[in-house]
Steps between C-alpha positions, in 0.01 A plus 500: 500500500373550854188297420716212374718504811196494728341221295820294518524550875143381545563204270809384691316532830221288354751235396648492849159449660417231243817304578425533872157346440312816601275489196230746607758776539675397178175528304451864601854587392490311171172633366511586127649837427518739206670301224561822311784556746675185378340188341785279625441599860129453447553146372729411788248629750217305337701177521581556867143597586367190324732280708369657820138460389567131434641462851175653627293259289376770260591302190237638263598860568867414452425320172293788362775752579771288341302422184421871457867586546609230256272632226669838524846342494418296190375812325841657567693183414640483855369164619843333473709764676586459868192662656282343230628157597430589862137578418469173307654299784266663748202411280615138473545484879154647551343239272688231692362634828150487350550135408490568125790266439475457123492873430771568756719235339456662160608838635802359681611293199472803273751673729744210522702595192535855634684375810670172411828523315545867590786647699405496866462840663275619780193535277535182297610301807190590699285449192638149444436412863141629488445312172609162639332553836178563312531203264598271788194598702274438201630143460501442876141613548391256229695206640730481198789384713766438233447840339475666842828344613685619189352848529581533870857401420513767229369749755770393746769553237358844424511583871857372532609695192381816678687403816178412683568128546456534877213751499123485545427396141747211525339389828157493332643309203661234721176463698308462175737232371473329838120508473516332159730228633273452801188463285677253273650321801158444654361376169780247458477384861125453466558280196762302693262463797218387271723227357643393838200291621534281188876473474787389723873509437604311189845404385450474128707811428855502632541735796153656465368368832811627675448841340204543735740485795681803357175697463343414835710726730413814304134411438441407863128480583410549134679179403275234346600134554 
């Protein structure tokens, strides 16, 4: 019992340092410990340690740890329970960080049915948010703007469902959606600018030339024609 209490204390301290961004200290506190004490605690610690290693750029080490942990969980039939899902999410996030988008997508999609359509509690709520944040980043990194937009919106809903609609995750989501709109905005304006040297205002379509007068104040210096 005393060993479990001490291990938990160290684990919680490691989490605190991780969330503060002090990853070097967090790593020392989250090092693997004797799973014979409790396999659940061991799995939780592995997931947290892998997250810290990813933040430090040690993706291969994080992936190896998580895959090893997942093999053991599958042998016990525990890959779909809460800490099993956590390990699987951490592995998908690690693959995403490594740029292995196809494999990361497969892992995230395999988890989707375990989070969507379930009653929202602390565990499933965070899991849903991590799921959609991961899928959104995969689409975003590949320039799949329609999919990315839908996935960021799903992530925002997951954040709002947890009461985090005004938190850090929501801020990142709104910035990401803004980035998509900005990229698309520049692409459309470039096309308009490319056409502008060849075309002037025409009055074939009722009210269409006047529509430009409505757009111009908001587009300002980006306005073509």
